[in-house]
N, CA, C and O of each residue as an XYZ file, in Angstrom:
796
protein
N     -29.574     42.745    164.925
C     -29.813     44.098    164.444
C     -31.042     44.087    163.543
O     -31.104     43.328    162.576
N     -32.030     44.940    163.867
C     -33.218     45.000    163.026
C     -32.945     45.837    161.774
O     -31.856     46.389    161.611
N     -33.926     45.922    160.909
C     -33.696     46.577    159.617
C     -33.421     48.075    159.764
O     -32.575     48.621    159.056
N     -34.126     48.736    160.675
C     -33.882     50.165    160.876
C     -32.461     50.403    161.391
O     -31.776     51.322    160.943
N     -32.030     49.574    162.328
C     -30.659     49.698    162.839
C     -29.640     49.441    161.738
O     -28.611     50.114    161.665
N     -29.931     48.455    160.874
C     -29.025     48.158    159.763
C     -28.943     49.335    158.799
O     -27.870     49.647    158.283
N     -30.077     49.987    158.555
C     -30.077     51.155    157.676
C     -29.309     52.318    158.308
O     -28.587     53.034    157.614
N     -29.460     52.505    159.608
C     -28.720     53.574    160.290
C     -27.215     53.306    160.257
O     -26.424     54.223    160.036
N     -26.824     52.058    160.474
C     -25.399     51.710    160.423
C     -24.847     51.936    159.021
O     -23.739     52.445    158.855
N     -25.630     51.551    158.012
C     -25.206     51.760    156.623
C     -25.120     53.257    156.320
O     -24.177     53.712    155.672
N     -26.100     54.009    156.789
C     -26.107     55.461    156.550
C     -24.897     56.114    157.204
O     -24.271     56.990    156.607
N     -24.561     55.700    158.419
C     -23.397     56.271    159.102
C     -22.143     56.065    158.282
O     -21.322     56.972    158.148
N     -21.994     54.876    157.736
C     -20.821     54.565    156.925
C     -20.797     55.396    155.637
O     -19.761     55.952    155.270
N     -21.931     55.476    154.963
C     -22.005     56.202    153.684
C     -21.811     57.705    153.898
O     -21.044     58.335    153.171
N     -22.495     58.282    154.884
C     -22.336     59.715    155.153
C     -20.899     60.044    155.547
O     -20.346     61.051    155.103
N     -20.295     59.203    156.377
C     -18.927     59.467    156.837
C     -17.939     59.442    155.679
O     -16.972     60.204    155.676
N     -18.167     58.582    154.701
C     -17.219     58.445    153.586
C     -17.495     59.402    152.438
O     -16.568     59.873    151.779
N     -18.784     59.692    152.195
C     -19.124     60.490    151.024
C     -19.549     61.926    151.346
O     -19.578     62.778    150.458
N     -19.875     62.194    152.603
C     -20.407     63.499    152.964
C     -21.909     63.540    152.774
O     -22.480     62.700    152.079
N     -22.542     64.515    153.391
C     -24.004     64.579    153.367
C     -24.549     64.740    151.948
O     -25.441     63.997    151.538
N     -24.021     65.700    151.203
C     -24.602     66.018    149.897
C     -24.344     64.928    148.859
O     -25.212     64.653    148.030
N     -23.183     64.313    148.888
C     -22.865     63.281    147.895
C     -23.537     61.945    148.203
O     -23.761     61.144    147.295
N     -23.855     61.699    149.451
C     -24.498     60.433    149.820
C     -25.897     60.360    149.212
O     -26.607     61.363    149.139
N     -26.275     59.175    148.781
C     -27.603     58.983    148.201
C     -28.349     57.901    148.973
O     -27.746     57.037    149.609
N     -29.651     57.972    148.902
C     -30.488     56.942    149.523
C     -30.174     55.588    148.900
O     -30.129     54.578    149.601
N     -29.954     55.562    147.584
C     -29.638     54.298    146.905
C     -28.356     53.678    147.464
O     -28.283     52.465    147.662
N     -27.342     54.518    147.719
C     -26.076     53.997    148.268
C     -26.280     53.457    149.675
O     -25.695     52.436    150.038
N     -27.101     54.129    150.469
C     -27.377     53.661    151.830
C     -28.111     52.324    151.787
O     -27.762     51.391    152.509
N     -29.130     52.241    150.933
C     -29.896     50.997    150.820
C     -29.013     49.857    150.324
O     -29.086     48.737    150.830
N     -28.182     50.152    149.331
C     -27.268     49.131    148.806
C     -26.339     48.627    149.907
O     -26.120     47.423    150.040
N     -25.798     49.551    150.690
C     -24.887     49.171    151.782
C     -25.604     48.311    152.825
O     -25.004     47.410    153.412
N     -26.893     48.595    153.052
C     -27.677     47.833    154.029
C     -28.211     46.531    153.451
O     -28.724     45.685    154.184
N     -28.089     46.369    152.130
C     -28.563     45.151    151.483
C     -30.070     45.084    151.332
O     -30.668     44.010    151.393
N     -30.683     46.258    151.133
C     -32.139     46.304    150.958
C     -32.466     47.114    149.706
O     -31.604     47.790    149.144
N     -33.705     47.034    149.287
C     -34.162     47.838    148.153
C     -34.283     49.298    148.580
O     -34.519     49.596    149.751
N     -34.120     50.196    147.623
C     -34.202     51.625    147.924
C     -35.542     51.985    148.555
O     -35.592     52.810    149.468
N     -36.605     51.390    148.090
C     -37.933     51.664    148.651
C     -38.039     51.313    150.125
O     -38.806     51.931    150.865
N     -37.272     50.325    150.546
C     -37.299     49.913    151.955
C     -36.806     51.038    152.858
O     -37.293     51.205    153.977
N     -35.845     51.801    152.369
C     -35.335     52.938    153.149
C     -36.496     53.851    153.554
O     -36.570     54.297    154.698
N     -37.395     54.125    152.612
C     -38.480     55.076    152.858
C     -39.563     54.520    153.780
O     -40.424     55.275    154.231
N     -39.539     53.226    154.070
C     -40.450     52.673    155.065
C     -40.047     53.115    156.477
O     -40.870     53.141    157.392
N     -38.761     53.461    156.631
C     -38.232     53.812    157.955
C     -37.895     55.292    158.107
O     -37.930     55.833    159.212
N     -37.566     55.948    156.983
C     -37.174     57.355    157.030
C     -37.847     58.094    155.879
O     -37.797     57.629    154.740
N     -38.481     59.243    156.156
C     -39.137     59.970    155.070
C     -38.156     60.613    154.092
O     -38.519     60.926    152.959
N     -36.904     60.810    154.536
C     -35.934     61.480    153.671
C     -34.517     61.191    154.156
O     -34.311     60.706    155.269
N     -33.566     61.492    153.317
C     -32.150     61.404    153.693
C     -31.865     62.324    154.870
O     -31.123     61.960    155.782
N     -32.460     63.527    154.850
C     -32.262     64.498    155.923
C     -32.708     63.932    157.267
O     -32.015     64.095    158.272
N     -33.869     63.266    157.290
C     -34.376     62.697    158.542
C     -33.475     61.579    159.054
O     -33.274     61.445    160.261
N     -32.942     60.789    158.157
C     -32.008     59.736    158.532
C     -30.746     60.348    159.142
O     -30.256     59.879    160.169
N     -30.232     61.383    158.510
C     -29.038     62.079    158.983
C     -29.278     62.674    160.373
O     -28.440     62.554    161.267
N     -30.433     63.315    160.538
C     -30.771     63.926    161.826
C     -30.892     62.866    162.915
O     -30.505     63.106    164.059
N     -31.423     61.702    162.570
C     -31.548     60.640    163.567
C     -30.178     60.108    163.985
O     -29.976     59.771    165.152
N     -29.248     60.032    163.055
C     -27.886     59.607    163.399
C     -27.241     60.591    164.379
O     -26.588     60.182    165.339
N     -27.427     61.873    164.131
C     -26.873     62.892    165.023
C     -27.505     62.770    166.408
O     -26.810     62.832    167.422
N     -28.823     62.597    166.446
C     -29.509     62.462    167.729
C     -29.034     61.221    168.478
O     -28.864     61.264    169.696
N     -28.817     60.121    167.767
C     -28.333     58.892    168.409
C     -26.977     59.102    169.064
O     -26.753     58.665    170.193
N     -26.078     59.768    168.362
C     -24.746     59.993    168.921
C     -24.827     60.870    170.165
O     -24.227     60.550    171.191
N     -25.555     61.954    170.080
C     -25.607     62.859    171.221
C     -26.387     62.271    172.394
O     -26.071     62.561    173.548
N     -27.402     61.449    172.117
C     -28.088     60.753    173.215
C     -27.098     59.844    173.940
O     -27.091     59.775    175.169
N     -26.272     59.157    173.175
C     -25.260     58.275    173.758
C     -24.227     59.088    174.548
O     -23.830     58.695    175.645
N     -23.799     60.211    173.988
C     -22.829     61.071    174.675
C     -23.402     61.546    176.008
O     -22.746     61.430    177.043
N     -24.618     62.077    175.986
C     -25.210     62.622    177.210
C     -25.445     61.532    178.255
O     -25.284     61.769    179.452
N     -25.823     60.349    177.805
C     -26.005     59.226    178.733
C     -24.667     58.839    179.367
O     -24.594     58.611    180.574
N     -23.612     58.766    178.558
C     -22.286     58.447    179.078
C     -21.799     59.515    180.058
O     -21.210     59.195    181.090
N     -22.047     60.777    179.730
C     -21.631     61.876    180.602
C     -22.327     61.763    181.958
O     -21.678     61.853    183.000
N     -23.635     61.568    181.945
C     -24.380     61.472    183.200
C     -23.894     60.289    184.047
O     -23.748     60.403    185.264
N     -23.649     59.169    183.394
C     -23.189     57.977    184.113
C     -21.795     58.194    184.699
O     -21.537     57.820    185.843
N     -20.903     58.792    183.925
C     -19.524     58.982    184.366
C     -19.424     59.974    185.525
O     -18.521     59.860    186.354
N     -20.333     60.938    185.596
C     -20.266     61.991    186.608
C     -20.678     61.508    188.009
O     -20.344     62.137    189.013
N     -21.395     60.402    188.059
C     -21.896     59.927    189.358
C     -20.748     59.645    190.315
O     -19.745     59.037    189.941
N     -20.908     60.090    191.542
C     -19.935     59.792    192.580
C     -18.652     60.594    192.521
O     -17.694     60.270    193.222
N     -18.609     61.643    191.695
C     -17.390     62.457    191.593
C     -17.141     63.187    192.910
O     -18.075     63.661    193.557
N     -15.868     63.270    193.295
C     -15.493     63.863    194.581
C     -15.663     65.384    194.598
O     -15.861     65.968    195.664
N     -15.590     66.020    193.450
C     -15.743     67.479    193.384
C     -16.313     67.853    192.021
O     -16.385     67.030    191.109
N     -16.713     69.105    191.909
C     -17.288     69.561    190.647
C     -16.240     69.541    189.538
O     -16.588     69.302    188.382
N     -14.969     69.785    189.853
C     -13.936     69.724    188.815
C     -13.692     68.294    188.350
O     -13.411     68.064    187.173
N     -13.795     67.340    189.257
C     -13.697     65.933    188.850
C     -14.886     65.588    187.960
O     -14.744     64.850    186.985
N     -16.066     66.127    188.301
C     -17.246     65.931    187.446
C     -16.983     66.477    186.044
O     -17.295     65.829    185.045
N     -16.407     67.672    185.985
C     -16.099     68.291    184.702
C     -15.113     67.426    183.909
O     -15.312     67.177    182.720
N     -14.063     66.977    184.573
C     -13.071     66.137    183.912
C     -13.695     64.836    183.411
O     -13.411     64.390    182.299
N     -14.536     64.240    184.229
C     -15.198     62.993    183.813
C     -16.139     63.225    182.631
O     -16.293     62.358    181.771
N     -16.765     64.399    182.596
C     -17.641     64.734    181.467
C     -16.827     64.813    180.176
O     -17.223     64.269    179.145
N     -15.685     65.497    180.247
C     -14.809     65.609    179.079
C     -14.339     64.220    178.651
O     -14.338     63.895    177.464
N     -13.945     63.413    179.619
C     -13.496     62.054    179.332
C     -14.581     61.254    178.602
O     -14.302     60.569    177.618
N     -15.814     61.351    179.095
C     -16.919     60.604    178.493
C     -17.170     61.040    177.053
O     -17.392     60.204    176.177
N     -17.135     62.359    176.809
C     -17.360     62.863    175.445
C     -16.265     62.363    174.504
O     -16.557     61.865    173.417
N     -15.015     62.494    174.920
C     -13.897     62.068    174.073
C     -13.981     60.576    173.768
O     -13.797     60.167    172.621
N     -14.257     59.759    174.788
C     -14.329     58.317    174.579
C     -15.471     57.938    173.645
O     -15.303     57.100    172.759
N     -16.631     58.556    173.844
C     -17.793     58.214    173.021
C     -17.554     58.576    171.559
O     -17.870     57.790    170.666
N     -17.003     59.751    171.311
C     -16.751     60.158    169.928
C     -15.702     59.267    169.274
O     -15.791     58.990    168.078
N     -14.729     58.822    170.023
C     -13.719     57.937    169.430
C     -14.291     56.545    169.180
O     -13.952     55.894    168.192
N     -15.162     56.093    170.085
C     -15.783     54.768    169.939
C     -16.716     54.746    168.728
O     -16.805     53.736    168.031
N     -17.411     55.861    168.476
C     -18.381     55.934    167.378
C     -17.813     56.803    166.261
O     -18.372     57.844    165.914
N     -16.702     56.358    165.714
C     -15.913     57.141    164.764
C     -16.714     57.614    163.546
O     -16.607     58.776    163.155
N     -17.512     56.731    162.946
C     -18.315     57.137    161.784
C     -19.268     58.274    162.141
O     -19.377     59.261    161.413
N     -19.958     58.119    163.278
C     -20.897     59.154    163.681
C     -20.164     60.441    164.052
O     -20.641     61.540    163.766
N     -19.007     60.299    164.690
C     -18.217     61.487    165.029
C     -17.811     62.241    163.771
O     -17.857     63.471    163.735
N     -17.418     61.511    162.753
C     -17.037     62.135    161.492
C     -18.217     62.897    160.888
O     -18.052     63.997    160.359
N     -19.398     62.306    160.972
C     -20.596     62.954    160.450
C     -20.854     64.267    161.183
O     -21.066     65.305    160.555
N     -20.834     64.216    162.501
C     -21.164     65.398    163.305
C     -20.098     66.478    163.183
O     -20.417     67.658    163.035
N     -18.839     66.078    163.246
C     -17.757     67.060    163.313
C     -17.261     67.535    161.952
O     -16.791     68.666    161.825
N     -17.363     66.683    160.934
C     -16.812     67.047    159.630
C     -17.865     67.250    158.543
O     -17.617     67.968    157.574
N     -19.044     66.625    158.689
C     -20.029     66.665    157.604
C     -21.244     67.545    157.901
O     -21.827     68.130    156.988
N     -21.622     67.640    159.173
C     -22.910     68.255    159.501
C     -22.996     69.729    159.129
O     -24.087     70.232    158.859
N     -21.873     70.425    159.109
C     -21.922     71.853    158.805
C     -22.428     72.121    157.388
O     -22.896     73.223    157.104
N     -22.345     71.152    156.514
C     -22.838     71.342    155.155
C     -24.230     70.808    154.947
O     -24.712     70.765    153.815
N     -24.888     70.400    156.013
C     -26.221     69.811    155.885
C     -27.290     70.906    155.860
O     -27.004     72.054    155.521
N     -28.494     70.547    156.213
C     -29.620     71.463    156.056
C     -29.879     72.284    157.317
O     -29.288     72.041    158.369
N     -30.769     73.253    157.185
C     -31.108     74.117    158.320
C     -31.713     73.314    159.466
O     -31.398     73.573    160.628
N     -32.578     72.343    159.163
C     -33.213     71.527    160.210
C     -32.165     70.747    161.000
O     -32.254     70.632    162.222
N     -31.175     70.216    160.291
C     -30.101     69.481    160.964
C     -29.296     70.438    161.840
O     -28.954     70.100    162.974
N     -28.992     71.623    161.327
C     -28.235     72.604    162.107
C     -29.004     73.024    163.353
O     -28.410     73.221    164.413
N     -30.311     73.160    163.232
C     -31.119     73.514    164.403
C     -31.055     72.420    165.458
O     -30.986     72.705    166.653
N     -31.077     71.168    165.013
C     -30.964     70.039    165.957
C     -29.594     70.067    166.643
O     -29.502     69.852    167.852
N     -28.551     70.324    165.891
C     -27.203     70.420    166.462
C     -27.121     71.563    167.476
O     -26.478     71.421    168.516
N     -27.762     72.685    167.183
C     -27.742     73.832    168.087
C     -28.388     73.497    169.428
O     -27.893     73.904    170.479
N     -29.496     72.754    169.390
C     -30.191     72.356    170.622
C     -29.295     71.453    171.464
O     -29.186     71.631    172.677
N     -28.659     70.490    170.814
C     -27.779     69.550    171.516
C     -26.576     70.278    172.100
O     -26.183     70.032    173.240
N     -25.995     71.174    171.310
C     -24.831     71.933    171.778
C     -25.199     72.798    172.975
O     -24.413     72.930    173.913
N     -26.388     73.385    172.947
C     -26.837     74.226    174.063
C     -26.945     73.400    175.343
O     -26.633     73.890    176.428
N     -27.383     72.152    175.218
C     -27.490     71.285    176.394
C     -26.108     70.989    176.983
O     -25.921     71.043    178.199
N     -25.146     70.679    176.117
C     -23.780     70.431    176.587
C     -23.170     71.690    177.194
O     -22.520     71.626    178.237
N     -23.375     72.820    176.554
C     -22.842     74.077    177.073
C     -23.433     74.408    178.441
O     -22.728     74.885    179.331
N     -24.711     74.153    178.600
C     -25.359     74.414    179.882
C     -24.761     73.571    180.993
O     -24.528     74.065    182.096
N     -24.513     72.314    180.711
C     -23.908     71.413    181.692
C     -22.508     71.890    182.072
O     -22.170     71.955    183.254
N     -21.700     72.219    181.075
C     -20.343     72.699    181.333
C     -20.349     74.015    182.098
O     -19.572     74.190    183.036
N     -21.213     74.935    181.709
C     -21.274     76.239    182.369
C     -21.678     76.095    183.831
O     -21.154     76.804    184.691
N     -22.600     75.191    184.119
C     -23.014     74.953    185.510
C     -21.841     74.443    186.331
O     -21.600     74.921    187.439
N     -21.105     73.465    185.788
C     -19.927     72.935    186.490
C     -18.905     74.041    186.752
O     -18.377     74.152    187.859
N     -18.631     74.846    185.750
C     -17.615     75.888    185.877
C     -18.047     76.966    186.861
O     -17.226     77.486    187.617
N     -19.325     77.302    186.853
C     -19.847     78.285    187.797
C     -19.735     77.765    189.227
O     -19.318     78.497    190.124
N     -20.107     76.498    189.443
C     -20.008     75.894    190.772
C     -18.550     75.815    191.229
O     -18.242     76.078    192.391
N     -17.661     75.452    190.308
C     -16.239     75.354    190.660
C     -15.696     76.707    191.101
O     -14.901     76.780    192.038
N     -16.116     77.777    190.435
C     -15.675     79.124    190.818
C     -16.257     79.512    192.175
O     -15.560     80.085    193.012
N     -17.532     79.200    192.391
C     -18.167     79.509    193.680
C     -17.492     78.760    194.829
O     -17.386     79.281    195.939
N     -17.034     77.535    194.557
C     -16.367     76.723    195.580
C     -14.894     77.086    195.746
O     -14.199     76.494    196.572
N     -14.410     78.061    194.960
C     -13.021     78.480    195.059
C     -12.025     77.515    194.427
O     -10.826     77.590    194.698
N     -12.526     76.599    193.575
C     -11.642     75.614    192.934
C     -10.949     76.178    191.701
O      -9.881     75.711    191.304
N     -11.573     77.192    191.099
C     -10.988     77.885    189.952
C     -11.232     79.373    190.138
O     -12.125     79.756    190.894
N     -10.459     80.225    189.464
C     -10.695     81.670    189.575
C     -12.068     82.043    189.027
O     -12.596     81.357    188.152
N     -12.648     83.128    189.537
C     -13.942     83.563    188.994
C     -13.797     83.990    187.533
O     -12.726     84.414    187.100
N     -14.874     83.873    186.796
C     -14.858     84.260    185.389
C     -16.199     84.007    184.750
O     -17.151     83.601    185.416
N     -16.273     84.246    183.456
C     -17.506     84.076    182.686
C     -17.699     82.591    182.375
O     -17.043     82.053    181.484
N     -18.594     81.933    183.105
C     -18.786     80.483    182.956
C     -19.294     80.111    181.564
O     -18.899     79.084    181.012
N     -20.169     80.941    180.996
C     -20.710     80.634    179.665
C     -19.611     80.685    178.603
O     -19.551     79.828    177.722
N     -18.748     81.689    178.693
C     -17.636     81.790    177.744
C     -16.667     80.625    177.930
O     -16.225     80.017    176.955
N     -16.344     80.320    179.168
C     -15.431     79.200    179.432
C     -16.005     77.888    178.906
O     -15.277     77.060    178.358
N     -17.314     77.702    179.075
C     -17.951     76.482    178.567
C     -17.768     76.374    177.055
O     -17.477     75.296    176.537
N     -17.939     77.489    176.351
C     -17.743     77.486    174.897
C     -16.297     77.161    174.536
O     -16.035     76.438    173.576
N     -15.361     77.701    175.313
C     -13.945     77.423    175.041
C     -13.609     75.953    175.291
O     -12.855     75.351    174.527
N     -14.159     75.377    176.350
C     -13.933     73.959    176.645
C     -14.514     73.092    175.525
O     -13.849     72.184    175.028
N     -15.758     73.379    175.132
C     -16.396     72.597    174.076
C     -15.643     72.751    172.756
O     -15.457     71.778    172.024
N     -15.215     73.969    172.457
C     -14.455     74.208    171.224
C     -13.137     73.466    171.220
O     -12.739     72.919    170.191
N     -12.445     73.438    172.362
C     -11.172     72.718    172.444
C     -11.376     71.213    172.267
O     -10.584     70.548    171.599
N     -12.445     70.679    172.870
C     -12.742     69.248    172.688
C     -13.013     68.939    171.219
O     -12.514     67.955    170.674
N     -13.813     69.796    170.589
C     -14.146     69.595    169.181
C     -12.883     69.600    168.314
O     -12.710     68.742    167.448
N     -12.012     70.569    168.556
C     -10.777     70.650    167.765
C      -9.882     69.435    167.976
O      -9.268     68.945    167.028
N      -9.803     68.948    169.212
C      -8.994     67.760    169.485
C      -9.544     66.542    168.749
O      -8.780     65.737    168.217
N     -10.863     66.411    168.719
C     -11.477     65.277    168.021
C     -11.307     65.396    166.512
O     -11.010     64.408    165.839
N     -11.491     66.593    165.981
C     -11.294     66.808    164.537
C      -9.849     66.504    164.154
O      -9.591     65.878    163.126
N      -8.919     66.945    164.978
C      -7.490     66.663    164.753
C      -7.255     65.157    164.630
O      -6.557     64.706    163.721
N      -7.834     64.390    165.538
C      -7.690     62.936    165.489
C      -8.349     62.326    164.267
O      -7.785     61.425    163.645
N      -9.538     62.804    163.911
C     -10.239     62.266    162.740
C      -9.475     62.557    161.451
O      -9.371     61.695    160.578
N      -8.946     63.762    161.336
C      -8.228     64.129    160.104
C      -6.908     63.380    159.977
O      -6.436     63.131    158.868
N      -6.316     63.023    161.104
C      -5.070     62.252    161.082
C      -5.363     60.761    161.009
O      -4.454     59.941    160.885
N      -6.670     60.416    161.089
C      -7.104     59.028    161.056
C      -6.450     58.228    162.182
O      -5.980     57.108    161.984
N      -6.436     58.837    163.365
C      -5.855     58.140    164.514
C      -6.896     58.006    165.602
O      -7.689     58.920    165.828
N      -6.896     56.877    166.272
C      -7.801     56.673    167.399
C      -7.303     57.487    168.585
O      -8.112     57.997    169.361
N      -6.006     57.616    168.739
C      -5.315     58.520    169.662
C      -5.955     58.675    171.029
O      -6.063     59.791    171.537
N      -6.382     57.571    171.633
C      -6.964     57.652    172.967
C      -5.966     58.236    173.957
O      -6.350     58.916    174.908
N      -4.675     57.964    173.727
C      -3.654     58.482    174.638
C      -3.596     60.009    174.604
O      -3.098     60.622    175.549
N      -4.096     60.634    173.536
C      -4.119     62.093    173.474
C      -5.165     62.683    174.421
O      -5.075     63.850    174.803
N      -6.143     61.883    174.791
C      -7.239     62.407    175.601
C      -6.769     62.911    176.959
O      -7.260     63.932    177.441
N      -5.824     62.209    177.585
C      -5.314     62.679    178.878
C      -4.687     64.062    178.737
O      -4.843     64.917    179.610
N      -3.976     64.273    177.630
C      -3.372     65.585    177.402
C      -4.446     66.655    177.233
O      -4.320     67.758    177.763
N      -5.503     66.324    176.493
C      -6.611     67.261    176.306
C      -7.240     67.585    177.652
O      -7.504     68.749    177.951
N      -7.478     66.571    178.461
C      -8.110     66.769    179.770
C      -7.236     67.623    180.678
O      -7.741     68.522    181.351
N      -5.930     67.354    180.708
C      -5.018     68.161    181.532
C      -5.019     69.621    181.063
O      -5.047     70.548    181.872
N      -4.987     69.802    179.739
C      -4.993     71.157    179.189
C      -6.260     71.905    179.588
O      -6.194     73.073    179.971
N      -7.409     71.245    179.503
C      -8.668     71.914    179.816
C      -8.764     72.259    181.296
O      -9.250     73.334    181.648
N      -8.311     71.368    182.160
C      -8.309     71.696    183.589
C      -7.403     72.886    183.869
O      -7.746     73.775    184.648
N      -6.238     72.889    183.220
C      -5.312     74.014    183.378
C      -5.948     75.302    182.837
O      -5.837     76.357    183.461
N      -6.605     75.218    181.689
C      -7.172     76.400    181.034
C      -8.249     77.069    181.883
O      -8.381     78.293    181.863
N      -9.020     76.279    182.629
C     -10.073     76.878    183.461
C      -9.572     77.237    184.861
O     -10.322     77.775    185.675
N      -8.290     76.932    185.136
C      -7.716     77.304    186.425
C      -7.713     76.201    187.456
O      -7.510     76.459    188.643
N      -7.936     74.977    187.020
C      -7.977     73.843    187.952
C      -6.697     73.042    187.962
O      -6.734     71.812    187.962
N      -5.555     73.727    187.970
C      -4.253     73.056    187.884
C      -4.016     72.067    189.023
O      -3.275     71.098    188.860
N      -4.640     72.306    190.173
C      -4.384     71.448    191.333
C      -5.090     70.097    191.220
O      -4.815     69.187    192.001
N      -5.997     69.963    190.254
C      -6.734     68.706    190.110
C      -6.047     67.840    189.071
O      -5.855     68.255    187.928
N      -5.680     66.635    189.477
C      -5.048     65.696    188.537
C      -6.137     64.942    187.786
O      -7.164     64.580    188.361
N      -5.904     64.708    186.495
C      -6.877     63.901    185.753
C      -6.821     62.481    186.295
O      -5.752     61.958    186.610
N      -7.983     61.876    186.395
C      -8.049     60.484    186.834
C      -7.561     59.587    185.707
O      -7.610     59.959    184.535
N      -7.095     58.415    186.072
C      -6.754     57.443    185.030
C      -8.012     57.105    184.270
O      -9.120     57.174    184.802
N      -7.822     56.735    183.003
C      -8.981     56.343    182.212
C      -9.670     55.175    182.872
O      -9.085     54.105    183.038
N     -10.890     55.378    183.240
C     -11.678     54.281    183.804
C     -12.322     53.505    182.677
O     -12.214     53.889    181.513
N     -12.988     52.419    183.013
C     -13.694     51.661    181.979
C     -14.812     52.500    181.390
O     -15.434     53.305    182.084
N     -15.058     52.307    180.121
C     -16.144     53.048    179.487
C     -17.474     52.593    180.074
O     -17.602     51.442    180.493
N     -18.464     53.481    180.110
C     -19.774     53.086    180.631
C     -20.310     51.892    179.867
O     -20.156     51.802    178.649
N     -20.938     50.978    180.585
C     -21.473     49.779    179.918
C     -22.909     49.987    179.529
O     -23.530     49.091    178.958
């Protein structure tokens, strides 16, 4: 692990435990075992470090989603695999998940704008899947954009529930996936068994 990676790992831990506003550059540097000045060689500010952590998590999520969707037998299986990938990635990267889901809302406008861009990308992917599923007669017709927001909101709430209970609760993910398929009208599609996480 290089020094920038070590600082990011330390920042993830400090932000997750102390929150954005209470976390200090000095605490991050101390956790990484470097001088405070060293932090500024890699990041111009605490805000930029925080934004980079958020970008890292979502880049990983989107990469996992794209990989998991390959070879899906139908658009609803693609949707289910996308949900599976998001849930697994957020549980695997617990510190970063805590930052995004529990801490980011109190951060700065620039961070919120970055989150909005990332959320729009996820919503677009979900809405496309839901629109295609309706066109293919796999689910009833409806407002794909609204359904995408409901799916994303349900995933977020399930992850927050797990974080607040301090449980890894991977077994809850199948229930979340079944609920979401049912909610969009895809009751006939069974959730696949948890496959191996993307390598």
